[in-house]
C-alpha positions as CSV (number, residue, x, y, z in Angstrom):
1,M,35.7,-238.9,-37.2
2,Q,32.8,-238.4,-34.7
3,L,32.7,-236.2,-31.5
4,R,31.8,-237.8,-28.3
5,G,28.1,-237.1,-27.4
6,D,26.8,-236.1,-31.3
7,S,25.5,-238.6,-33.1
8,R,25.2,-236.4,-36.4
9,P,26.9,-236.9,-39.5
10,S,30.1,-235.1,-39.9
11,W,28.3,-233.5,-43.2
12,E,25.3,-232.4,-41.1
13,R,27.4,-230.5,-38.7
14,R,29.7,-228.8,-41.3
15,R,26.4,-227.8,-43.1
16,R,24.6,-226.1,-40.3
17,A,27.7,-224.1,-39.1
18,P,27.5,-221.0,-41.3
19,K,24.1,-220.8,-40.6
20,R,25.1,-219.7,-36.6
21,K,27.7,-217.6,-38.1
22,R,25.8,-215.5,-40.2
23,S,23.2,-215.2,-37.1
24,F,25.9,-213.7,-35.0
25,G,26.4,-211.1,-37.2
26,R,22.9,-210.0,-37.8
27,W,22.6,-209.7,-34.3
28,L,25.6,-207.3,-34.0
29,L,24.6,-205.4,-36.6
30,V,21.2,-205.0,-35.2
31,W,22.5,-203.9,-31.5
32,T,24.9,-201.4,-33.3
33,G,22.1,-199.9,-34.9
34,V,20.0,-199.7,-31.8
35,L,22.9,-198.2,-29.7
36,A,23.8,-196.1,-32.3
37,V,20.0,-194.9,-32.4
38,W,20.1,-194.4,-28.5
39,G,23.3,-192.7,-28.6
40,V,21.9,-190.1,-31.0
41,V,18.7,-189.9,-29.0
42,A,21.3,-189.2,-25.8
43,L,23.5,-186.8,-27.5
44,G,20.5,-184.8,-28.6
45,G,18.9,-185.0,-25.4
46,L,22.3,-183.8,-23.6
47,V,22.5,-180.7,-26.2
48,A,18.9,-179.9,-25.7
49,Y,19.4,-180.1,-21.8
50,Y,22.5,-177.4,-21.9
51,A,21.3,-175.5,-25.2
52,Y,18.1,-174.7,-23.9
53,D,18.5,-171.4,-22.3
54,L,21.6,-170.2,-24.2
55,P,21.8,-166.8,-24.8
56,D,20.8,-165.2,-28.3
57,V,24.1,-164.5,-30.1
58,A,22.4,-162.1,-32.1
59,Q,22.3,-159.9,-29.5
60,I,26.1,-160.3,-29.5
61,A,26.7,-156.5,-29.9
62,A,24.5,-155.2,-27.4
63,A,26.4,-157.4,-24.4
64,N,26.1,-155.4,-21.2
65,R,29.3,-153.9,-19.5
66,A,30.2,-152.1,-16.4
67,P,30.9,-148.2,-17.0
68,S,34.4,-147.0,-16.4
69,V,36.2,-144.5,-14.3
70,T,39.5,-143.0,-15.6
71,L,41.2,-140.3,-13.4
72,L,43.9,-138.2,-14.9
73,A,46.6,-136.0,-13.2
74,A,46.7,-132.3,-13.8
75,D,49.0,-132.9,-16.7
76,G,46.6,-135.2,-18.6
77,S,48.1,-138.4,-17.7
78,V,46.5,-141.3,-16.4
79,L,46.5,-141.7,-12.7
80,A,44.1,-144.9,-12.6
81,N,41.2,-146.7,-14.3
82,Y,38.1,-148.0,-12.4
83,G,35.5,-150.6,-13.7
84,E,35.9,-152.0,-17.2
85,L,37.8,-149.4,-19.6
86,Y,37.0,-150.1,-23.4
87,G,38.2,-148.2,-26.3
88,E,36.9,-147.6,-29.8
89,A,35.8,-150.4,-31.6
90,V,38.2,-151.2,-34.3
91,D,37.6,-153.6,-37.5
92,V,40.0,-156.3,-37.9
93,G,40.8,-155.0,-41.3
94,D,41.7,-151.6,-40.1
95,L,44.5,-153.0,-37.8
96,P,48.1,-153.5,-39.0
97,P,48.0,-156.7,-40.0
98,H,50.8,-158.0,-37.5
99,V,48.3,-157.0,-34.6
100,P,45.5,-160.0,-35.7
101,Q,48.5,-162.4,-36.6
102,A,49.9,-162.1,-33.2
103,V,46.8,-163.2,-31.6
104,I,46.0,-165.8,-33.9
105,A,49.8,-167.2,-34.0
106,V,49.7,-167.6,-30.4
107,E,46.2,-168.3,-29.3
108,D,44.6,-170.2,-32.5
109,R,47.1,-170.8,-35.3
110,R,44.2,-172.9,-37.5
111,F,41.5,-170.1,-36.7
112,Y,41.0,-169.7,-40.5
113,S,40.5,-173.6,-41.1
114,H,38.1,-175.0,-38.0
115,G,34.8,-174.7,-37.7
116,G,34.8,-173.4,-34.1
117,V,36.3,-176.4,-32.3
118,D,39.7,-177.3,-33.2
119,V,39.7,-181.2,-32.6
120,F,43.6,-181.0,-33.8
121,G,44.5,-178.5,-31.7
122,L,42.8,-179.9,-28.7
123,G,44.8,-183.2,-29.2
124,R,48.0,-181.3,-29.4
125,A,47.1,-179.7,-26.3
126,V,46.5,-182.8,-24.7
127,V,49.7,-184.3,-25.9
128,A,51.6,-181.4,-24.6
129,N,50.1,-181.2,-21.2
130,V,50.8,-184.9,-20.8
131,R,54.1,-184.5,-21.6
132,A,54.7,-181.5,-19.2
133,G,52.8,-183.3,-16.3
134,R,51.0,-179.9,-16.0
135,I,48.9,-177.4,-18.0
136,V,50.7,-175.9,-20.6
137,Q,48.8,-175.7,-23.5
138,G,44.7,-174.7,-23.8
139,G,42.7,-176.4,-26.8
140,S,39.9,-173.3,-26.7
141,T,39.7,-171.6,-30.0
142,I,39.2,-167.8,-30.3
143,T,35.6,-168.4,-31.0
144,Q,35.2,-170.7,-28.0
145,Q,37.1,-167.8,-26.0
146,L,34.8,-165.4,-27.4
147,A,31.7,-167.1,-26.4
148,K,33.0,-167.8,-23.0
149,N,33.8,-164.1,-22.4
150,L,30.8,-162.6,-23.7
151,F,28.1,-165.1,-22.2
152,L,29.5,-167.5,-19.7
153,K,30.8,-167.7,-16.2
154,P,34.6,-168.7,-15.7
155,D,33.4,-171.6,-13.6
156,R,35.2,-175.1,-14.5
157,T,32.3,-177.3,-15.1
158,L,31.2,-179.8,-18.2
159,R,28.0,-177.9,-18.1
160,R,30.1,-174.8,-19.1
161,K,32.5,-176.5,-21.4
162,V,29.8,-177.9,-23.6
163,R,27.7,-174.7,-23.8
164,E,31.1,-173.2,-24.6
165,V,31.2,-175.7,-27.8
166,L,27.8,-175.0,-28.8
167,L,27.9,-171.2,-28.6
168,A,31.1,-171.6,-30.8
169,L,29.6,-173.6,-33.4
170,W,26.5,-171.2,-33.6
171,L,29.2,-168.2,-33.8
172,E,30.6,-169.9,-36.7
173,R,27.3,-170.4,-38.7
174,K,26.1,-166.5,-37.6
175,F,29.2,-164.6,-38.5
176,T,32.3,-164.7,-40.7
177,K,36.0,-165.4,-39.5
178,D,36.9,-161.6,-39.7
179,Q,33.6,-160.6,-37.7
180,I,34.2,-163.2,-35.1
181,L,38.1,-161.9,-34.9
182,T,37.0,-158.2,-35.0
183,L,34.4,-158.9,-32.1
184,Y,37.1,-160.9,-29.9
185,L,39.6,-158.5,-30.5
186,N,37.3,-155.4,-29.0
187,R,35.9,-157.8,-26.0
188,V,38.9,-159.5,-24.5
189,Y,40.4,-158.4,-21.4
190,F,44.0,-157.2,-21.7
191,G,44.5,-156.5,-17.9
192,A,44.6,-153.3,-16.2
193,G,41.0,-152.8,-16.3
194,T,41.2,-152.7,-20.1
195,Y,38.9,-154.5,-22.7
196,G,39.5,-154.7,-26.4
197,V,42.8,-154.0,-28.3
198,D,42.4,-150.2,-28.9
199,A,41.8,-149.5,-24.8
200,A,45.0,-151.8,-24.4
201,A,47.2,-149.8,-26.5
202,R,46.2,-146.5,-25.2
203,R,46.8,-147.7,-21.8
204,Y,50.2,-149.2,-22.2
205,F,51.5,-147.5,-24.8
206,G,49.6,-144.3,-25.1
207,K,48.4,-144.5,-28.6
208,P,45.5,-145.9,-30.8
209,A,45.4,-149.6,-31.7
210,K,45.8,-148.6,-35.5
211,E,49.3,-147.2,-34.9
212,M,50.7,-149.9,-32.9
213,T,54.2,-151.7,-33.8
214,L,54.8,-155.3,-34.2
215,Y,56.8,-155.4,-31.1
216,E,53.5,-154.0,-29.3
217,G,51.2,-156.0,-31.3
218,A,53.2,-159.1,-29.6
219,V,53.2,-157.7,-26.0
220,L,49.6,-157.1,-26.1
221,A,48.8,-160.9,-27.7
222,G,51.2,-162.2,-25.0
223,L,48.8,-160.6,-22.5
224,L,46.2,-162.6,-23.4
225,K,47.6,-166.0,-21.7
226,A,47.7,-164.4,-18.3
227,P,46.9,-160.3,-18.0
228,S,48.2,-159.9,-14.4
229,R,51.2,-161.8,-14.8
230,Y,52.5,-160.2,-17.9
231,N,51.3,-156.9,-17.6
232,P,54.1,-154.6,-18.7
233,T,53.5,-151.9,-16.2
234,R,53.9,-154.4,-13.3
235,N,56.4,-157.1,-14.5
236,L,58.4,-155.7,-17.5
237,D,60.7,-158.5,-17.9
238,A,57.9,-161.1,-17.8
239,A,55.9,-159.1,-20.3
240,E,59.4,-159.0,-22.5
241,G,59.9,-162.8,-22.4
242,R,56.2,-163.5,-23.3
243,A,56.4,-161.2,-26.4
244,Q,59.8,-162.9,-27.4
245,L,57.8,-166.4,-27.3
246,V,54.9,-164.7,-29.5
247,L,57.2,-163.4,-32.4
248,Q,58.8,-166.9,-32.2
249,A,55.3,-168.1,-32.9
250,M,54.6,-165.6,-35.8
251,V,58.1,-166.7,-37.6
252,E,56.8,-170.6,-36.9
253,T,53.4,-169.6,-38.5
254,G,54.9,-167.7,-41.7
255,F,53.4,-164.2,-40.6
256,I,56.6,-162.7,-40.4
257,G,60.4,-163.7,-40.9
258,E,63.2,-164.0,-38.5
259,A,64.5,-160.9,-39.5
260,D,61.2,-158.8,-38.7
261,A,61.5,-160.6,-35.1
262,I,64.8,-159.7,-34.6
263,A,64.3,-155.8,-35.8
264,A,61.0,-156.0,-33.3
265,L,62.7,-157.0,-30.5
266,T,65.8,-154.7,-30.8
267,K,63.4,-151.5,-31.2
268,K,61.0,-152.5,-28.4
269,T,59.1,-149.7,-27.5
270,N,58.5,-147.4,-24.4
271,L,55.4,-147.7,-22.2
272,A,53.2,-144.8,-21.9
273,A,53.6,-142.8,-18.4
274,I,51.6,-144.5,-15.9
275,A,51.5,-143.5,-12.2
276,G,53.0,-145.9,-9.5
277,S,51.0,-147.2,-6.9
278,G,51.7,-144.2,-4.5
279,T,49.0,-142.2,-6.4
280,R,46.5,-144.9,-5.3
281,Y,45.7,-143.3,-2.0
282,F,44.6,-140.3,-4.0
283,A,42.8,-142.0,-6.7
284,D,40.7,-143.9,-3.8
285,W,39.8,-140.7,-2.2
286,I,38.8,-138.9,-5.5
287,L,36.6,-142.1,-6.5
288,N,34.4,-141.5,-3.6
289,E,34.3,-137.7,-4.5
290,V,33.1,-138.6,-8.1
291,R,30.2,-140.7,-6.6
292,S,29.3,-137.8,-3.9
293,Y,29.2,-135.4,-7.2
294,V,27.5,-137.4,-9.9
295,G,26.0,-140.4,-8.0
296,Y,25.5,-143.6,-10.2
297,S,26.3,-143.3,-13.7
298,D,26.0,-145.6,-16.7
299,R,28.4,-143.7,-18.9
300,D,32.3,-144.1,-18.9
301,L,33.6,-140.7,-16.9
302,I,36.8,-139.2,-17.2
303,V,38.2,-137.1,-14.1
304,Q,40.5,-134.2,-14.3
305,T,41.8,-134.0,-11.0
306,T,44.6,-131.6,-9.5
307,L,47.5,-133.9,-8.8
308,D,50.5,-132.8,-9.6
309,L,52.8,-135.7,-10.3
310,P,56.1,-134.0,-9.5
311,V,55.0,-132.9,-6.1
312,Q,53.4,-136.5,-5.7
313,K,56.7,-138.2,-6.5
314,A,58.6,-136.0,-4.3
315,A,56.0,-136.3,-1.4
316,Q,55.9,-140.3,-1.5
317,E,59.6,-140.8,-2.3
318,E,60.6,-138.6,1.0
319,V,58.1,-140.0,3.2
320,G,59.4,-143.7,2.0
321,K,63.1,-142.4,2.7
322,A,62.4,-140.8,6.0
323,L,60.4,-144.3,7.2
324,Q,63.3,-146.4,5.9
325,E,66.0,-144.1,7.3
326,E,64.7,-143.2,10.7
327,G,61.4,-145.4,11.4
328,E,63.1,-148.3,13.0
329,A,65.3,-146.4,15.2
330,S,62.1,-143.9,16.1
331,Q,59.6,-146.8,16.2
332,A,57.7,-144.9,13.6
333,G,55.7,-147.4,11.1
334,Q,53.8,-145.1,9.6
335,A,53.4,-141.6,8.0
336,A,51.0,-139.3,6.0
337,M,51.2,-136.5,3.9
338,V,48.8,-133.9,2.1
339,V,50.0,-131.0,-0.2
340,M,47.5,-128.7,-1.3
341,A,47.5,-125.0,-3.1
342,P,46.3,-122.0,-1.4
343,D,42.8,-122.5,-3.2
344,G,42.4,-126.0,-1.6
345,S,43.3,-128.0,-4.6
346,V,45.2,-131.1,-3.4
347,R,48.8,-131.5,-5.4
348,A,49.5,-134.8,-3.6
349,M,48.6,-137.2,-1.0
350,V,50.2,-140.2,0.9
351,G,48.1,-142.1,2.9
352,G,50.7,-144.4,4.3
353,R,54.1,-146.0,3.7
354,D,52.8,-148.7,1.3
355,Y,49.4,-149.1,-0.3
356,G,50.1,-152.5,-1.3
357,E,50.1,-153.5,2.2
358,S,47.5,-151.5,3.3
359,Q,44.8,-149.2,1.5
360,F,43.7,-147.4,4.6
361,N,44.1,-143.7,3.9
362,R,46.0,-142.2,6.8
363,A,45.6,-138.8,5.3
364,T,42.0,-138.8,5.0
365,Q,40.7,-141.3,7.3
366,A,42.6,-141.5,10.2
367,L,41.7,-139.7,13.1
368,R,44.6,-138.4,15.7
369,Q,45.3,-136.4,18.4
370,P,46.9,-133.3,17.2
371,G,48.9,-131.9,20.0
372,S,50.1,-128.3,20.0
373,A,49.5,-128.1,16.2
374,F,45.8,-127.4,17.7
375,K,46.8,-124.1,19.3
376,L,46.1,-122.4,16.1
377,F,42.8,-122.2,16.9
378,V,43.3,-121.3,20.8
379,Y,45.7,-118.4,19.4
380,L,43.2,-117.5,16.7
381,A,40.3,-117.1,19.3
382,S,42.4,-115.0,21.6
383,F,43.2,-112.6,18.9
384,E,39.8,-112.0,17.8
385,S,38.9,-111.4,21.4
386,G,41.6,-108.6,21.8
387,L,44.8,-110.0,22.3
388,Y,47.9,-109.4,20.4
389,P,51.2,-111.4,19.9
390,D,53.3,-108.8,22.1
391,R,50.9,-109.5,24.9
392,R,52.8,-110.9,28.0
393,F,51.9,-114.0,29.9
394,V,53.8,-116.0,32.7
395,D,55.1,-119.5,31.6
396,A,54.7,-121.4,34.8
397,P,52.6,-124.6,36.1
398,I,49.1,-124.2,36.3
399,Q,46.2,-126.3,37.2
400,V,42.5,-126.2,36.1
401,G,40.6,-128.1,38.3
402,R,42.1,-131.7,39.0
403,W,44.0,-131.5,35.9
404,S,47.9,-130.1,35.4
405,P,49.5,-129.8,32.5
406,K,53.1,-130.0,31.8
407,N,55.3,-127.9,29.3
408,Y,57.8,-130.2,27.4
409,A,60.8,-131.9,29.3
410,D,59.3,-129.7,32.4
411,R,60.9,-126.4,31.3
412,Y,59.3,-123.2,32.1
413,Y,60.6,-119.5,30.7
414,G,58.8,-117.4,33.0
415,E,57.1,-113.7,31.6
416,V,57.1,-114.6,27.4
417,T,55.1,-112.9,24.9
418,M,52.3,-114.4,23.0
419,R,54.5,-115.0,20.1
420,E,57.3,-116.6,22.0
421,A,54.7,-119.1,23.9
422,F,53.5,-120.0,20.5
423,A,56.8,-120.5,18.7
424,R,58.1,-122.6,21.8
425,S,54.6,-124.4,22.3
426,L,54.3,-123.7,25.8
427,N,51.5,-125.3,27.2
428,S,50.8,-123.5,30.5
429,V,50.5,-120.2,28.2
430,A,48.3,-121.9,25.7
431,V,46.0,-123.4,28.5
432,R,45.9,-120.0,30.2
433,V,44.7,-118.3,26.8
434,S,42.0,-121.1,26.1
435,E,40.7,-120.6,29.4
436,A,40.2,-116.9,29.3
437,T,38.6,-117.4,25.9
438,S,36.7,-120.6,26.7
439,P,36.9,-123.9,25.1
440,G,34.0,-123.3,23.3
441,T,35.0,-120.2,21.5
442,V,38.2,-121.9,20.6
443,A,36.3,-124.9,19.4
444,D,34.0,-122.4,17.4
445,A,37.0,-120.8,15.8
446,A,38.1,-124.7,14.7
447,R,34.7,-125.3,13.3
448,R,34.8,-122.2,11.2
449,L,37.8,-123.0,9.5
450,G,36.9,-126.4,8.4
451,I,37.3,-128.9,11.4
452,T,34.5,-131.2,11.7
453,S,35.5,-134.0,13.9
454,D,34.0,-134.0,17.3
455,L,35.7,-131.7,19.9
456,D,35.4,-132.5,23.5
457,L,34.9,-128.8,25.1
458,Q,37.3,-129.6,28.1
459,P,40.5,-127.6,29.4
460,S,42.5,-130.2,27.6
461,L,41.2,-128.9,24.1
462,A,43.9,-126.5,24.0
463,L,46.4,-128.9,23.8
464,G,45.0,-131.1,20.9
465,T,43.4,-133.9,22.8
466,S,40.3,-133.8,20.4
467,E,41.2,-136.2,17.3
468,V,41.1,-134.7,14.0
469,S,42.3,-135.7,10.5
470,L,45.6,-134.5,8.4
471,L,43.4,-133.3,5.7
472,E,41.1,-131.2,7.7
473,L,43.8,-129.8,9.8
474,T,46.1,-129.1,6.7
475,T,42.6,-127.4,5.1
476,A,42.3,-125.2,8.5
477,Y,46.6,-124.0,8.1
478,A,45.6,-123.0,4.4
479,V,43.3,-120.0,5.4
480,F,46.2,-118.5,6.5
481,A,48.1,-119.0,3.5
482,N,45.1,-117.6,1.6
483,R,44.7,-114.4,3.5
484,G,42.0,-115.6,5.4
485,F,39.9,-116.9,3.1
486,G,38.3,-120.1,3.6
487,V,38.9,-123.1,1.5
488,W,37.3,-126.5,0.5
489,P,39.8,-129.3,0.1
490,H,39.2,-130.9,-3.5
491,G,41.1,-132.8,-6.1
492,I,38.5,-132.6,-9.0
493,K,38.5,-130.1,-11.6
494,E,36.0,-131.5,-14.1
495,I,34.3,-134.6,-15.0
496,R,32.9,-135.3,-18.3
497,D,31.8,-138.5,-20.2
498,S,33.6,-140.6,-23.2
499,S,31.6,-138.1,-25.8
500,G,33.2,-135.3,-24.3
501,H,30.0,-133.8,-22.4
502,V,30.8,-132.0,-19.1
503,V,29.1,-133.7,-16.3
504,Y,30.4,-131.4,-13.7
505,R,33.2,-128.6,-13.3
506,R,34.4,-126.9,-10.4
507,V,33.3,-123.4,-10.0
508,S,33.9,-122.1,-6.6
509,S,37.1,-122.8,-4.4
510,G,36.0,-121.5,-1.0
511,A,33.6,-120.3,1.8
512,G,34.7,-116.7,1.7
513,Q,36.5,-114.7,4.1
514,L,36.5,-116.5,7.6
515,V,39.7,-114.3,9.2
516,R,40.0,-110.5,9.3
517,A,43.1,-109.4,7.8
518,R,44.3,-108.4,11.2
519,Q,44.3,-111.7,12.7
520,V,45.6,-113.2,9.5
521,D,48.7,-110.8,10.0
522,Q,48.8,-112.1,13.7
523,M,48.8,-115.6,13.1
524,N,51.1,-115.6,10.5
525,D,53.8,-113.4,12.5
526,L,53.4,-116.3,15.3
527,L,53.5,-119.4,12.6
528,R,56.6,-117.6,11.2
529,A,58.2,-117.6,14.2
530,T,57.8,-120.8,15.2
531,V,59.9,-121.9,11.9
532,E,62.2,-119.3,12.0
533,W,63.5,-119.7,15.7
534,G,60.6,-122.0,17.4
535,T,60.1,-125.7,17.1
536,G,59.7,-125.8,13.9
537,K,63.1,-124.6,12.6
538,G,63.9,-128.2,11.2
539,A,61.2,-127.5,8.4
540,K,63.3,-124.0,7.2
541,F,64.6,-124.1,3.8
542,E,65.3,-121.5,1.1
543,W,61.7,-119.9,1.0
544,P,60.2,-118.0,3.6
545,A,57.7,-120.7,5.7
546,A,55.4,-120.7,8.5
547,G,53.9,-123.3,10.5
548,K,53.3,-125.3,13.5
549,T,54.2,-128.2,15.3
550,G,52.4,-130.8,17.6
551,T,53.4,-134.0,19.6
552,S,50.7,-136.1,21.2
553,Q,50.7,-137.7,25.0
554,S,53.7,-140.0,25.2
555,F,54.6,-139.4,21.5
556,R,52.1,-141.4,20.0
557,D,51.5,-138.7,17.1
558,A,53.9,-136.1,15.7
559,W,52.9,-133.4,13.3
560,F,53.7,-130.6,11.3
561,V,51.6,-128.4,9.3
562,G,53.2,-125.2,7.3
563,F,52.8,-123.2,4.2
564,T,54.8,-121.0,1.9
565,A,53.2,-118.2,-0.3
566,S,52.4,-120.8,-2.5
567,M,51.9,-124.1,-1.1
568,I,50.5,-125.8,1.9
569,A,51.3,-129.3,3.7
570,G,50.4,-131.1,6.4
571,V,52.7,-134.1,7.8
572,W,51.4,-136.7,10.6
573,V,54.0,-139.7,11.6
574,G,52.8,-142.5,14.1
575,N,51.9,-146.0,14.5
576,D,48.3,-147.4,13.6
577,D,47.6,-149.1,17.2
578,G,48.5,-145.8,18.7
579,T,52.1,-147.1,20.4
580,P,54.2,-144.7,21.4
581,M,57.4,-143.7,19.1
582,K,60.7,-143.1,20.5
583,G,61.0,-139.4,21.4
584,V,59.6,-138.3,18.1
585,T,58.2,-134.7,18.1
586,G,56.6,-132.6,15.5
587,G,59.7,-130.5,15.4
588,G,62.0,-133.6,14.5
589,L,61.0,-135.7,11.8
590,P,57.8,-134.6,10.5
591,A,59.5,-130.7,10.3
592,K,62.2,-132.3,8.6
593,L,60.2,-134.4,6.0
594,W,58.2,-131.3,5.5
595,G,61.0,-129.2,4.4
596,R,62.5,-131.9,2.3
597,V,59.3,-132.3,0.2
598,M,58.9,-128.2,-0.1
599,R,62.4,-128.0,-1.3
600,R,61.7,-130.3,-4.1
601,A,58.2,-129.3,-4.7
602,L,59.2,-125.5,-5.3
603,Q,62.7,-126.2,-6.9
604,G,63.6,-123.9,-9.6
605,E,60.9,-121.2,-8.4
606,K,61.6,-117.6,-7.2
607,P,60.9,-117.8,-3.2
608,E,58.1,-115.6,-2.5
609,P,57.5,-113.7,0.9
610,L,54.6,-114.7,3.1
611,P,50.9,-113.3,3.0
612,I,51.7,-110.8,5.7
613,D,50.1,-106.9,5.0
614,N,51.0,-105.3,8.2
615,I,52.8,-107.3,10.8
616,A,54.1,-104.0,13.0
617,Q,50.3,-102.7,13.3
618,A,49.1,-106.6,14.2
619,R,51.9,-106.9,17.0
620,G,50.3,-104.2,19.0
621,P,46.8,-103.7,21.0
622,D,43.8,-103.5,18.3
623,P,42.8,-100.0,18.4
624,S,39.1,-100.6,18.5
625,G,39.5,-102.5,21.7
626,G,38.2,-105.9,21.4
627,N,35.9,-107.7,23.4
628,F,38.4,-109.6,25.9
629,I,37.2,-110.3,29.4
630,K,40.0,-108.4,31.5
631,R,39.1,-109.9,34.9
632,V,39.1,-113.6,33.6
633,L,42.5,-112.6,31.7
634,S,43.8,-111.1,34.9
635,D,42.7,-114.4,37.1
636,L,44.8,-116.7,34.9
637,V,47.9,-114.6,33.4
638,G,49.7,-115.5,36.9
639,S,52.8,-115.2,38.0
640,P,55.9,-117.6,38.8
641,A,54.8,-117.3,42.6
642,E,51.7,-118.6,41.9
643,A,52.8,-122.2,40.7
644,P,51.5,-125.0,42.7
645,S,54.3,-126.9,44.8
646,A,52.9,-130.3,44.1
647,E,54.6,-132.2,41.1
648,P,51.6,-131.5,38.1
649,A,50.5,-134.8,36.8
650,R,50.9,-135.4,33.1
651,V,47.7,-134.8,30.4
652,E,46.2,-138.2,29.6
653,P,44.6,-139.0,26.5
654,V,41.2,-138.8,25.7
655,E,39.5,-142.2,26.3
656,R,37.6,-142.1,23.1
657,R,39.8,-143.6,20.4
658,R,38.5,-143.4,16.6
659,F,41.5,-144.4,15.0
660,F,39.6,-147.0,13.1
661,G,42.5,-147.4,10.7
662,R,44.2,-150.2,12.2
663,D,45.7,-153.1,9.7
664,D,45.4,-156.7,11.2
């Protein structure tokens, strides 16, 4: 049969058809080869593009890292780590077999059989992620992770992924599997600032990596997926759940038996004692001090501090308890506390109610009005000018220029001794004494004892209207617990590098004698009376104690600073934005808080008397006479009949406000 339009015989058409088929096959073969060549060229160009600036893996051992700073408490336990913390380099062959096995089981089961990139593992991860509808598995091998951690940034780009693959392949050519695993275990991040299995073992379990148990190895292997989420010091339940999955993976891969896994879960382990977040206020303060002592260092540093963990625990727990029980009703949102020894070494520091919410340290950074707690310097200056505790003044309304300060609750006592005026915190007498000695002399006494903040030389200085920090005010009171010898507040005993070389060691604890013995006895007489029967009696506990209350205008700040024979502490309560509290005075919440902390801190110790050498002699006039200006004193002692008839105005706070720690 002949097709229409084609006059050729059928036999000719059948003979030519195979020829056309052979031409198409040849064409397909040629173009396939061409495309293959161009594909190879393109792939080579792509590899060359991404590989032209790859790092030299031969320099892997010299990879840079930032130095670390480890802070230790007084008992040697770890307070905090700053920077990158590395332990000793360990060879995979020196570790218990279950440590690398745990990592391989959960991170890269085919580690010893692939060439750096696991195609089967990648496919398995893709399938698992598609089924779950989210990322539940990763396809990166241990070699790829090592390449990324050492040489690449964590950005998720095609360039980074290609470079990661190329580096992984190159690492597999340069190193053996055991060498790659050793490098990985010594460099990978395990959370809490730790890099490497040895640093992590010491951080979490208080032991070197070579001594880790099966369960501990599982915990560390579990951290690799998400170091923060599975950090056992923050979320123990999550860490234990992840460790159980690791043990299950080890059973599936044949590394251990089911009985081994069950035994490991039954025994578990105890975490190393690690201080909570409450110590971070102190730790941050110390870190700044380290920098001022040693400057920049490229060495890992270990800092031995003065922090006493039981005292710190007592302080932070009692501060939290006080704010929880009384803060809302008293409209008091914050509190701070400093505890130190007579030599100025800081034993505890609480910078606020919650470090997680606010890292601003109200013990060292906040400047607030100390109120009557500043009268310490007023009375000291007067005693150094010739007055004495039994000297009598008239407590009555007083006016200095246009300023008329008032006593608390407008109550006046008439003729009183200086001791009673101080213990009852009578403002009118404090102003009379300050004006007689001069605000400048009072300010000089304050600066001599350690007050470094600016002081406004106005009559209101006597009532504590110039702002100071809790740390510097507590340090000033420490002089009287230290028998008149000045102290420098400090929290560092020694700084050494990781090799044990001492970089800094404290050799001095103070500035010499700042107050003579007679004036020390006189002030301690007044400070003791304040706690025994004055405004600070809320601070009384089993030990003899001395101190002073302070309350600023409109109840914005409430203070108590005091000491025993072996410990000094200062407490501040208030609000960050300076809003008034509801009737909180220094003799209330701060004094009670001080007493509770001191009772816990000194529990089990035998009470000691206060450092008062000759109180009887100190109460009377100075036999040497002194240099007090009697005419000025006579003019200012006054009498009830001299009180002005007009209602005195309240003391307004100073306009300058330098409390720069408000948290928005």
